[in-house]
C-alpha positions in Angstrom: -185.7 9.1 -15.3 -187.7 6.0 -16.1 -189.3 3.9 -13.4 -187.7 0.6 -12.5 -190.7 -1.4 -14.0 -190.4 0.5 -17.3 -186.6 -0.1 -17.5 -187.2 -3.8 -16.8 -189.8 -4.0 -19.6 -187.4 -2.1 -21.9 -184.6 -4.7 -21.1 -187.0 -7.6 -21.7 -188.1 -6.1 -25.0 -184.4 -5.6 -26.0 -183.6 -9.2 -25.2 -186.6 -10.4 -27.1 -185.6 -8.4 -30.1 -182.1 -9.6 -30.0 -183.3 -13.3 -29.8 -185.7 -12.6 -32.7 -183.1 -11.2 -34.8 -180.8 -14.2 -34.2 -183.7 -16.6 -35.1 -184.6 -14.6 -38.2 -181.0 -14.7 -39.4 -180.9 -18.5 -38.9 -184.3 -19.0 -40.7 -183.0 -16.9 -43.7 -179.8 -19.0 -43.9 -181.9 -22.3 -43.8 -184.3 -20.9 -46.4 -181.5 -20.1 -48.8 -179.9 -23.5 -48.3 -183.3 -25.2 -48.9 -183.9 -23.0 -52.0 -180.5 -23.9 -53.4 -181.1 -27.7 -52.8 -184.5 -27.6 -54.4 -183.2 -25.6 -57.4 -180.4 -28.2 -57.9 -182.9 -31.0 -57.6 -185.2 -29.4 -60.2 -182.3 -28.7 -62.6 -181.1 -32.3 -62.3 -184.6 -33.5 -63.0 -184.9 -31.2 -66.1 -181.6 -32.5 -67.4 -182.7 -36.0 -66.9 -185.9 -35.4 -68.8 -184.0 -33.6 -71.5 -181.6 -36.6 -71.9 -184.5 -38.9 -72.5 -185.0 -40.3 -69.0 -188.4 -40.0 -67.7 -189.0 -38.9 -64.1 -190.4 -42.4 -63.4 -187.2 -44.0 -64.5 -185.1 -41.7 -62.3 -187.5 -42.2 -59.3 -187.0 -45.9 -59.6 -183.1 -45.4 -59.6 -183.1 -43.2 -56.5 -185.7 -43.8 -53.7 -185.0 -40.4 -52.1 -186.2 -38.6 -55.2 -189.5 -40.6 -55.2 -190.2 -39.5 -51.6 -189.6 -35.8 -52.3 -191.8 -35.8 -55.5 -194.6 -37.4 -53.5 -194.7 -34.4 -51.2 -195.0 -31.8 -54.0 -197.9 -32.5 -56.1 -198.2 -30.8 -59.5 -201.9 -30.6 -59.1 -201.5 -27.7 -56.7 -201.1 -25.3 -59.6 -204.7 -26.0 -60.9 -206.1 -24.1 -58.0 -205.0 -20.8 -59.5 -206.3 -21.2 -63.0 -208.3 -18.3 -64.6 -211.5 -20.3 -64.6 -211.3 -20.9 -60.8 -210.3 -17.3 -60.1 -213.4 -16.2 -62.0 -215.6 -18.7 -60.1 -214.1 -17.5 -56.8 -214.8 -13.7 -57.9 -218.3 -14.7 -58.8 -219.0 -16.5 -55.6 -217.5 -13.6 -53.6 -219.7 -11.1 -55.4 -222.8 -13.2 -54.8 -222.0 -13.5 -51.2 -221.5 -9.7 -50.9 -224.8 -9.0 -52.6 -226.5 -11.5 -50.2 -224.9 -9.9 -47.1 -225.8 -6.4 -48.4 -229.4 -7.5 -48.8 -229.4 -8.8 -45.2 -227.8 -5.7 -43.9 -230.4 -3.4 -45.6 -233.3 -5.1 -43.7 
């Protein structure tokens, strides 16, 4: 039979795992809702552009749309271009060579 201290720790761990599972389920629900809302917003924006309305015209019509587009900048994608990836790899390799040189001393 387990000691009382161990059974108490087991009960605490069980309570923690139960709370964690509840929180995880709630986070999953909220993430799905957020993804659906973002998808609907993107589809609406794409339809507006396809119909000839520019994003600037739509942003002027609805201030909520202007706020949300300010938080997501399209320039974030530029950080993952092939040129920057090669530059990162080159820098990483140079740093590794420099460190290896120091380590061999």
